[in-house]
C-alpha positions in Angstrom: 20.3 -14.6 115.0 18.0 -14.4 112.0 15.5 -17.3 111.9 12.8 -18.3 109.4 9.6 -19.8 110.7 6.4 -21.2 109.2 3.4 -23.3 110.1 0.2 -24.7 109.0 -3.1 -23.9 110.6 -2.6 -26.4 113.4 0.7 -24.9 114.3 -0.4 -21.3 114.0 -1.0 -20.5 117.7 2.3 -22.2 118.8 4.1 -20.3 116.0 2.9 -17.0 117.5 4.2 -18.0 121.0 7.6 -19.1 119.5 7.9 -15.9 117.5 7.2 -13.8 120.6 9.8 -15.8 122.6 12.4 -15.5 119.9 11.9 -11.7 119.5 12.0 -11.3 123.3 15.4 -13.0 123.1 16.7 -10.5 120.5 16.3 -12.7 117.4 15.1 -11.5 114.1 12.3 -13.7 112.8 11.0 -14.0 109.2 7.5 -15.4 109.3 6.5 -17.0 106.0 3.0 -18.0 107.1 0.3 -19.2 107.6 -1.3 -16.2 109.1 -4.5 -17.7 110.5 -6.1 -20.8 111.7 -7.9 -21.3 108.3 -6.9 -24.7 107.0 -3.9 -24.7 104.6 -1.6 -27.3 103.2 1.8 -27.3 104.9 4.2 -28.6 102.2 4.6 -25.3 100.3 5.1 -23.4 103.6 7.7 -25.8 104.9 9.5 -26.0 101.6 9.7 -22.2 101.6 11.2 -22.1 105.1 13.7 -24.7 104.1 14.7 -23.0 100.9 15.2 -19.7 102.6 17.5 -21.4 105.2 19.5 -23.3 102.6 19.9 -20.0 100.6 21.2 -18.2 103.7 18.2 -16.0 104.4 18.1 -17.3 107.9 20.7 -19.1 110.0 18.1 -21.8 111.1 14.5 -22.5 110.5 11.4 -23.8 112.4 8.4 -25.5 111.0 5.3 -26.2 113.1 2.3 -28.4 112.4 -0.1 -30.6 114.3 2.4 -33.5 114.7 5.4 -32.0 113.0 5.9 -35.2 111.0 4.7 -33.9 107.6 6.4 -30.6 108.2 9.8 -32.3 108.6 9.2 -34.5 105.6 8.3 -31.5 103.5 11.3 -29.5 104.6 13.6 -32.4 104.0 12.7 -32.6 100.4 14.7 -29.4 99.9 18.4 -30.1 99.0 20.5 -29.0 101.9 17.8 -29.1 104.5 18.3 -31.3 107.6 15.0 -30.9 109.5 14.6 -32.7 112.8 11.3 -33.5 114.5 12.0 -32.9 118.2 9.7 -33.7 121.1 12.0 -32.9 124.0 15.3 -31.2 124.8 17.3 -34.3 124.3 16.3 -34.8 120.7 16.7 -31.1 120.1 20.2 -31.1 121.5 21.4 -34.1 119.6 19.8 -33.0 116.3 22.2 -30.1 116.4 25.2 -31.8 118.0 25.3 -34.9 115.8 23.2 -34.1 112.7 23.9 -30.4 112.3 20.1 -30.0 111.8 19.3 -26.6 110.3 15.6 -26.9 110.8 13.5 -27.7 113.8 10.1 -29.3 113.4 7.6 -29.1 116.2 4.1 -30.7 116.7 1.7 -28.3 118.3 -0.6 -31.2 119.3 2.3 -33.1 120.7 4.3 -30.7 122.9 3.0 -28.0 125.3 4.0 -24.4 124.6 6.4 -24.2 127.6 8.2 -27.4 126.4 8.3 -26.2 122.8 10.0 -22.9 123.9 12.6 -25.0 125.8 13.1 -27.2 122.8 13.7 -24.1 120.6 16.1 -22.6 123.2 18.2 -25.8 123.2 18.1 -26.1 119.4 19.4 -22.5 119.0 22.0 -22.8 121.8 23.6 -26.1 120.8 26.5 -26.1 118.3 27.4 -28.9 115.9 30.0 -31.1 117.4 31.8 -31.6 114.1 34.5 -34.3 114.4 33.3 -37.8 113.5 29.9 -36.4 112.6 31.2 -34.3 109.7 31.8 -37.5 107.6 28.1 -38.5 108.3 26.8 -35.1 107.2 28.9 -35.5 104.0 27.4 -38.9 103.4 23.9 -37.5 103.7 24.8 -34.8 101.1 26.2 -37.5 98.8 23.0 -39.5 99.1 21.0 -36.4 98.3 23.2 -35.6 95.2 22.9 -39.3 94.0 19.1 -39.2 94.3 19.0 -35.9 92.5 21.1 -37.3 89.7 18.8 -40.3 89.5 15.7 -38.1 89.4 17.2 -36.2 86.5 17.7 -39.3 84.3 
């Protein structure tokens, strides 16, 4: 599977571990930065990851920061992005099953590396349940479109 990943400086080390894990698992990884622990603003990086996923340049995306909160918020500003902040396997599983999340957000200061890799594995292995959840995803898209229309006025 082709994945897009990005982090800020706080997530840089965890991002490296996640990339290594993904590549060992046979995945193709597009790393959009950052490429060091030098402080950098996360919003442009997370938006880049989200845009690439929405445009089909990767099946799913991963954004990583200190807490993962801002990273999820930034990614979710991109139309079509459904970024989920996950701190355990349960939230990762249900982000995919019920919300069809296409981006995973991780907090490097919140989860240990081993747990983060487990969260990633669950996220990638879990399919969307569809069914009753499809209508909810459509409702999210309708809200997104409505807000876009209001912003254009």
